[in-house]
N, C-alpha and C positions, 0 to 999 in steps of 0.2 A: 618484101614477100611477093611472090608471083600473084598477079591479079586473078588469073584463071583458077589457081589453086583455091584462093579465098572464095571465089564464086561457087565452086562445086563443093566446098566444104560446108556450105550453109544453104544448100538448095531449098530445104524444107522450111526454114525460117525466114530466108531472104535477108538475113543480117550480113552485111558486107563490111568486114573489117579490113579495108584497104585504104591506101593513101590517095588513090585516084578515084574521083567521083564516077560512079557507073550507073547508067540507067538500068534498073532491074529487068525491064522488058527488052533491052537491046540484044540480049543473048537468046537465041531460039530455044535452048533448053529451059532457061529460066522463064521464058514467056509461057511455055507449056505448063511448068510446075506451078506457077503462081496464078494460072487461069482458074477461076471458080468452077468452070465446067470440069476441068481435070480433077479437082478435089471431089466434086460430086460423083464422078465416075469411080474414083478410088473408094469412097465411103460406101457406095452402092454395091460394088463388086465384093468388097471385104465383108460387108454385112450379110450378103446372100450366102457367101461361102461358109462363114462361121455358123449361121443358122442351119444351113443344110448339113454341115458336119455334126453339129450338136444333135439334130433330129435323126440323122442317118446312123450315127453311132449308138444313140439310145435305142433306135429301132433294131439295130444289129444285136444289141444285148438281149432284147426280147426274143428275136428270132433264134439266137443261139440257144437260149433256154428251152425253146419249143422244138428245136430240130432233133429228130430221132436218129438220123443217119450220120451224125457227127459224133465221133467217140468223145468220151468225157474228158480225156487228156487234152485233145485239141480244143474242146470248148473252153477249158481253163485259159489257154493261151489267147484264143480269140476274144474272150471276155476281158482279159487283162489289157489287150491291145486297144479294145474299144474304150475302156475306162481311161487309159492313158491319153488317147486322142481327145476325149471329152475334157480332160484336165488341161490339155494344151489349148483348147478353145477358150477355156475359162481363164487361164493364167496368161495367155499370150494374145489370142484372137480378140477377145472382148476389150481388153485394155488398149490394143492397137486401134480399134475402132474409135475410141474416145480421143486418143492422141492424134489420129488422122483428122478428125472433125475440128479439133482445137488448133492443130498445127504446132503443138507443143506438148510437154508432159504435164498433165493437170492433176496428177495423183500425189505429188509430194515425194521427197527423197526416200522416206521409209518404204513406201510401196514400190518405189523404183527397185530397191534391193530385193524385195520378196517376189515381185512379178518376174524379175530376172532369174531368181533362184528357181521358181516354178518352171520357167521355160527350159532351163538347163536340165532339171530333174526329169520332167516328163518327156522331153524330146530324146534324151539319152535312154530313158526307160523304154520308150517305144522301139528303139534300136535293139536293146537287150532282149526284149520280148520277141521281136522278129527273129533274132538269132536262135533262141531256144525253140521257137515254133518251127523254124526250118530244120533244126536239128531233129525235132520230133518227127517231121515228115521224112527225113532221111532214114530214120530207124524204121518207120512204118513201111517204106517202099523197099528197103534193102533187107530187112529182117521181118517179113510179114508173119511168118509162122511163130515167131517168138516175141512179137511186139508187145503183147499184153503183159508178159512176164518181165520184159526189159523196161517198159515204161508204164508202171501202174499209176493209178490216180495220185497217190501220195507223192510219188516222185515228180510228177508233173507240177503239182502244187508247190513242191519244194523248189523246183527250178524257176517257176514264175516268181516266187518270193525272193530268190537270189537275184533275179533280174531287177526287181524293184529296189532291193537293198543296195546292189552295186551301183545303180544309177543315182540313188540317194547319196551314197558316199562321194561319187563323182561331183554331184552338185554342191555338196558341202566343201569339197576341195576348192571349187570355183568361188564359192561365196565367202568363206571364212578364213582363208589364208591371210596372214598379216598384211601382205602388200597388195591385196586385191580390194577393189571398190567398185560399186555399181555406178556407171556413168550413163547419162542420157545422151544419145547420139541423134542429132536433129535429122540427119538424112534417113535414118531408120525409123524415126519417131518412136523409139523404144530404148530400153536400158540394156547395157552390156557390162559384164565384168571385165575390168582392165586394171593393169598396175597403176599405182599412184602417180608414178613419174615415168617419163620416156626412157630413163636410164635403166630401168628394170626390164629384162627380157620377159615377154609374156609367154612363159613356157606352157601354162595351162591353156591359154588361148590357142597356141599352135597345136597342142595335143587335142583340143576340140576339133580342129580341122582334120587332123589325122584320123581320129576315131569316127567322125561323122561321115567321112567319104571313103577313106582307104579300107577301113575294117569292113563295112558292109559289102563293098565290091568284092573283096577277097573271099569273104564268107559265102556270098552267093555263088561265086564261080566254083569254089571248092565243093560246097554242099551239093549243088545241082549237077555238077559234072559227075559226082559219085552217084547221085540218084538215077540219072538217065543211063549211066553205064551199067549199073547193077539191075535196074528195074526190068530190062529186057530179058536178062537171064532168069530172074525169078518169076517172071510172068509165065514162061514156059514150064517151069517146075511146078508152080501152083496149079496151072491148067491140068497138068498130068495128075496131080493129087485129086483135084476136083472131079475128074472123070471117073475116079474110083470110089467116090463117096457120094452120098445124097446131098442135095442142096447145091448142085453145080450152078444153077441160076443165081442163087444168093451170093455164091463166091464170085461169079462174073460181075455181078452188080457191085460188090464191095471193092473189087479191084478197079472197076471203072471210077467209082467215087473217090478212091484213094488217089488215083492218077490225076483226076481233075482237081482235087484239093491241092495236090503238090504243085500243079501248074498255076492255080489261083494264088497260092502263097508266094510262088516265085514272082508273079506279076505284082503282088502287093509290095514285096521287098524292093523290086526294081523301081516301082513307083515312088517308094520312100526315098531311094537314093536320088532319083531324077528330080523330085520336088525340092530336095536340099541343094541340088547342084548350082543353081543361080546364086543362092546365098553363099555357098562356099567360094564361088568365083569372085563375088564382091568382097568377101573378107580377105581372100588371097590377094586381090588387087590392092586392097588397102594396106596389107602388110608390105607389099613390094614397093608401091608408089608413095605410101604414107598419106593417101587422100582417098576418101570414099568416092567410088565411081558415080557419075551422074545418073539419076533416075532409078538405076538398078536396085539400090538397097530396099526400097519399099516394096517393089514388085517381087523381089526375091522372097520377102516375108509372106506375101500373098501366096506364092507357090508352096511355101512350107505349110501354111494352113490348109491349102487345097489338098496337100498330101494326106491330111487326116481324113479326107472324104473319099480318097481313091479306094481304100480297102472295101468300103460298103459297095461301091460300084462294081468292083472286080468280083467280090463274093457272089453278087446277084448274077453277074454275067457268066462266070466260069464255074461256079461251085453249085452243082445241082442240089446237093444236100442242104445248102443254105437257101437256094432259090424257091424250092417247093414250099417250105413252111412260111417263107416271106410272102409269097403270093396268097397263101391262105389268110394271112393277117391283114392283107390290103383290102380296102373297100372294093366292091365290085366294079365301080366306075374306074378305079385306078388300074385294075387288071387289064382293061382294054388298052389303056395308055402304056402299060408296062407288060407287053406280051411275053410269053415264054421264049427264052433265047437259049442258045447252046447247041450241043451236038444233037443232030437229028436221029442218031442211032439209039437214043434212049427208048426203051421199050414201053409199051402202053401199061404193062403191069407195074413197071417202076414208077410211072407217073401217078398211077392210081393209088399207090401207097403214100 
């Protein structure tokens, strides 16, 4: 067996199953990975990201509940997404902190299966919720005059429920098919579902790669191409209607908030895809070469967990309807550190509300 393959197949544990004696620190990559400072940096960064994500998404749920300018249907999707991200932190982020500290899997084979099940369920769930949320924004921008009748609250709740159920079914397919089993992968310091033997083609695993990268990209391109193509036409039509009725200022304000919300959710979706991209590259590399790439696996997982924090940052940065109630809930000292950001065209009357 090739010595280099054996080295990189066991980077996190340092166990070298080779016939040739090798100095663990003779390879520069191994010297970095086995350095205690490197592990301290890993644990520190991961802990900070997980804590910020848990606090940020919990804060996001409170803000969504308080926000007056976010319609109820969008609140349902934003709430579901925040809950999904909290569940990712609990089922993936926190266990990964423990395995990173120990350098092995300290939770036993039973929890290996269930933590892996939770990771698949909630990550797929976040993808499904992002899809229905963007679909909701597509309807809001392209059919603004009929949005309330097309997307009532009960239908939004139904779509969110379907997203949760569909992701649950997908997780069950991963976890409980006869030939699937949860395996601990040392380079990832986490568990993954794989076939029992190498003779079985990992169809579910390949479908995961397809669903987690191809589907989001296609969905984003199709939905937002439609949004920006039709929004321009409808903006002129709505403006003409608003000029003939009272409440033109309120109509202008609503269009501005809807447009900003659409841009914010676009950025959240793109952030989701980009946060998963290093992980997908690592898995794809493993499928092609049959060896985990050096160093990349753990850092790709950190990117995935950081992706659960991106939505809170983007909401505050780009969505005024979220930012204003968020600032009201902050302590006064924090407001100086987190000043108002966004479009300077926002009117004083809008801010006062």
